[in-house]
C-alpha positions as CSV (number, residue, x, y, z in Angstrom):
1,M,151.7,95.7,-34.1
2,R,148.2,97.0,-34.4
3,S,145.3,94.7,-35.1
4,S,143.6,94.6,-38.5
5,E,140.0,95.3,-39.4
6,L,140.2,93.0,-42.4
7,G,140.7,89.3,-42.4
8,L,143.6,87.6,-44.3
9,S,141.3,85.0,-45.8
10,A,139.6,87.8,-47.8
11,M,143.0,88.9,-49.1
12,Y,143.8,85.4,-50.3
13,R,140.3,85.3,-52.1
14,I,140.9,88.7,-53.7
15,L,144.3,87.7,-55.0
16,K,142.9,84.3,-56.3
17,K,139.9,85.9,-58.0
18,S,142.4,88.3,-59.7
19,G,144.1,85.3,-61.3
20,A,146.8,84.3,-58.9
21,Q,147.5,80.6,-59.0
22,R,149.4,80.7,-55.7
23,V,149.4,83.4,-53.0
24,S,152.2,83.9,-50.5
25,D,151.4,84.9,-46.9
26,E,153.5,88.0,-47.3
27,S,151.4,89.1,-50.3
28,A,148.2,88.7,-48.5
29,V,149.5,90.7,-45.5
30,E,150.8,93.4,-47.8
31,L,147.5,93.7,-49.7
32,R,145.7,94.0,-46.4
33,R,148.0,96.8,-45.3
34,V,147.6,98.7,-48.6
35,I,143.8,98.3,-48.6
36,E,143.5,99.5,-45.0
37,E,145.7,102.5,-45.7
38,I,143.6,103.5,-48.7
39,A,140.3,102.8,-46.8
40,E,141.4,105.0,-43.9
41,A,142.3,107.9,-46.3
42,V,138.9,107.6,-48.1
43,A,137.1,107.4,-44.8
44,K,138.8,110.5,-43.5
45,N,138.0,112.4,-46.7
46,A,134.4,111.3,-46.5
47,V,134.1,112.5,-42.9
48,D,135.6,115.9,-44.0
49,L,133.0,116.1,-46.8
50,A,130.1,115.3,-44.4
51,N,131.4,117.9,-41.9
52,H,131.8,120.5,-44.7
53,A,128.1,119.8,-45.7
54,G,127.1,120.4,-42.0
55,R,126.2,116.8,-41.4
56,K,127.3,114.4,-38.6
57,T,126.3,111.4,-40.7
58,V,128.6,110.2,-43.5
59,K,126.5,109.2,-46.5
60,A,127.3,106.9,-49.4
61,E,127.7,110.0,-51.7
62,D,130.5,111.2,-49.4
63,V,132.4,107.9,-49.7
64,K,131.9,107.9,-53.5
65,L,133.2,111.4,-53.9
66,A,136.1,110.8,-51.5
67,S,137.1,107.5,-53.3
68,K,137.4,109.3,-56.7
69,T,140.9,110.4,-55.5
70,F,142.0,106.7,-55.6
71,S,140.0,105.5,-58.5
72,K,141.7,104.9,-61.9
73,Y,138.4,104.0,-63.7
């Protein structure tokens, strides 16, 4: 099993702030897995955008543009 970049306590807080009265351990672990999967895809897209623009530095605009793929709003 690989280590996680995100803490479980943050997942509990996110679920609680979203209206959950109780949060199971499994739901916090699954939320963390899903968020990390999406974050990794956005980061890879942002790196590709920066490279395409001829930059080594990933800027906020790259992340914003890359995240539009996952945004519903």
